[in-house]
N, C-alpha and C positions, 0 to 999 in steps of 0.2 A: 342557262339563262337565255331566254328568247331575245333575238336581235332582229330589228326591222330590216327588210330588204336584203336578205341573204340567199335568195333563190339562185341556184347556179344557172348561168345563161345558156348552158347546153341542155337544160332539163327538157323533158317532154311531158310535163304535167298538164293536166286539164281537168275538166269536171263535167258532170251531167246534172242538169237542173230541171225540175218539173214540179207541177202541182199534182198531188196524189190525194186519194180519198182515204179516210180513216173512219173506223167506228169509235167515236169518242165517248165522252161521259154519257151515262144512261142509255148506251147503245145508239145514240144519235149519230148520223152521218155528218162529218165535218171534212174540210179540206186542209191541206198542209203544204207548205213549200219545202221541197226536199232537194238538197244539193249534196252530191257525193264526188270524191275524187275519182278520176279514171284509174284503172289498174285493179289488181286482185286484192290489194290490202295485205293483211287485215288492218282496218281502220277503227279507232275508237269513235264514239259518237257523241254528239251534243244536241240537246233539245233546247230550243230558244222559246221563251215565253214573251210574247209581244207586250208592248206598253199600252197605256190608256188611249193614246191616239189610234190604236188599232193595229190590225194586221196589214201593215203599210209597206211602201217601197223601201223604206229604211231597213225594215226587218228582212226583206228579201236580200238586200245587199249584205246585211250582217250574216245571214245564213251562208251566202256564197263565200264570204271571207273565211268562215270556218272550213268550208270545203277546200279552199285554196291552200289552207294550212294543214290538210291531211285528216280532216274529220268528216264522217258522214253526219250531216247537219239537217235538222228538221225543225220547222217552226209551225206548230199547229195554229189554225185560225179559230181561236176561242170564241170570236164574235160570230162565227157561222151559226151558232145557236140562236142568233137574233135575225138571221137572214143575210142577204147579200146586197151589194151596192158599192159605191166608192168608200174608201176607208173612213173619210170624214162622216159620211152619212150613216154608216153602220155603227161607228163609234158613238155618234150622237144618240142613235137608237138604243145602244147598250146602256149608256149613261142614264137615259130616260127611264130605263127599267131597273135602275139600281145597280148596274154593273153586272159583270159575269160572276157567278157564285164561285167561291173558293173550291167547293167540292167538284164543280164542273171543270175547273182548271186542272185539278188533281187527276180526274178521270181522263181528260184529253192528253195530259203529259204522260200518263202511264201507257196509253194507247200508242203514243209516238215512240216511247222507249221500247215497247214490245215490237213495233215495226222495225226499228233499226237493228235491234238484237236478232231479229229473224232473218237478216240478210247474210248471204254466204261470205261476204267480204268484210264483215265487221267483227270486232272483238266483243266481249261481254261487258265492256266498260262504257258507261253512259254518263255524261255530265249534263248539267242544267245551268242555264243562265237567263237572267231577265233584267230589264232596266225599268226604273220608275215603278209603276204598279207591278210590272213583271218581276222586279227585284223582290218586292214583298211576296208575290206569288211563289217565287222560287223557294223562299223559306217555308211557306205554307206547304208546298209539295214535299219538301224534305221532311217536314214534320208529320206527314201523313202517308208516306210511301217509302218502301225500301228498295225501289227499283233504280236508284241513282247513286253514283259513286262519288260525286263532288258537285258543289253548287257555287255559282258566282252571283252575288247580290250587288247590282249597280244602283247606287243612290235609292235604296229601298224605302221610300216614304211609307208611313203608316205601319212600320214594323212593330211599334208598341201602340196599341189602341186602347184608350180608356173605355170603360164599360158603356159610357153614354154614346160612344161612336160605333158600337157594334150594330150590325144589321143582319137581316136574314141571309144576305149574300156573304157577309163577312161576320160570322157568328163568334169567332174566337180571335183574340189578339195573337198575331204570329209569334211574338216572343214567348207566349205561354206554351207553345209547342216545343220549346227547346229540349225538354227531357226526351222527346221522341226523335230528335235529330241525331243521326249517326254518321252522316257523310261530312267530310271536311268542307269548310266554306271559305270563300274569299269575299271580302266586302270592300267596295270602292266608293268613296264619299268626298264631296266638295265641302270645304269648310265654310263657304258662303251660302250653302243650301239652307232652306227653311222647311224642306219636306224630304228627308228628316233634318231638323236643325242639329248642330253639333252636339248639343247636350243630350239629345235623344240617342245619337250614335254612341256617345259615351256610356249611357245607361244600357244600351243594347250590348255593347262590348263587355260590360261587367257581367251581364247575364250569361253570355256564352262562355266567358272565362271561368265563371263560377261553376258552370256545368261541365267544364273540362273538355269542351269541344276542340277539335283540331281546326284552328281558324287563323286567318290573318286579315287585318284591316289596314287599309291605306287611305290616308286623308290628303287632300290637295288644297293648298292655299291658292287664292285667286280664282277659284272655280266654285260654281254652285251646282244646280241641278242640271242633268243632261249633258255631262262633260263631253261626250263624243257625238252629240247630235249636230253634225256639221251643217245641217240645213236650217239651223236656228241661231239666234244671237247667243245662245248658251254655250256654244262650241268654244273649247279651249284646246288649241292644237297640241301644245306640249304636254299638258296633263293627259289629254286623250291618248297620245301615243304611249305614254308611260302606263296608262290603264291597259292598253292592248298588250303591252309587254308583260304586265303582271298576269293577265288572263291566260295567255298562251304558256307562260312558264308554269303557272298553277295547274292547268289542265294536263300539260305534259307530265308533270310530277305525279298527278293523281290518276290519270287515265292511260298514260303511255302514249305512244305515237311515233 
């Protein structure tokens, strides 16, 4: 079981961080934030799917947190398909065009997984994590790709989409992809959230349970959406730290490290 703040004080750990280029979905060039621990490894890897606010500073920090804990971590910039600018400006442009297509996110994530697996210091184990719309995309990717060994869904709004909410960018309800999901999943949800509301989480859990998936869901009282977004009023410190404990324990069990 992961415990916070247990790094030995005589350790010599460090990390290398940089922005790299990838050939993403449809062969288009995108960039990605990449952080890896120093040393020879071998390290398991994690691909991070950014949220609707975009490929922002929070996701760079989140990527570094995984590197600090022994993972080669990479966060593809899915909004690079819409151009460049400040995170807010590019996110607004993406929303104006109906959002990034599910198929595009799948292609970008597969490119990121191929990149980390191709490094000499990594294992063949790659996990996937996303928050908010990225949590929804995590399940979409797991339902369309066999390149990932585990997935974490953080407050994944829109996980069950009625037919009248489907769009060209989001043509299939993620829950309908459940028969294709083979990787174990961890779901983290606030009981005060309205996207998804608790009743949708209940329905989603029944779907994955009936399908026989390897899964665990954790619910948090006193928390809504964005539990560990410390830069917003949504932040809930105690619940956030428990979330991180659950994430690292889950990935250690499924990916090694």
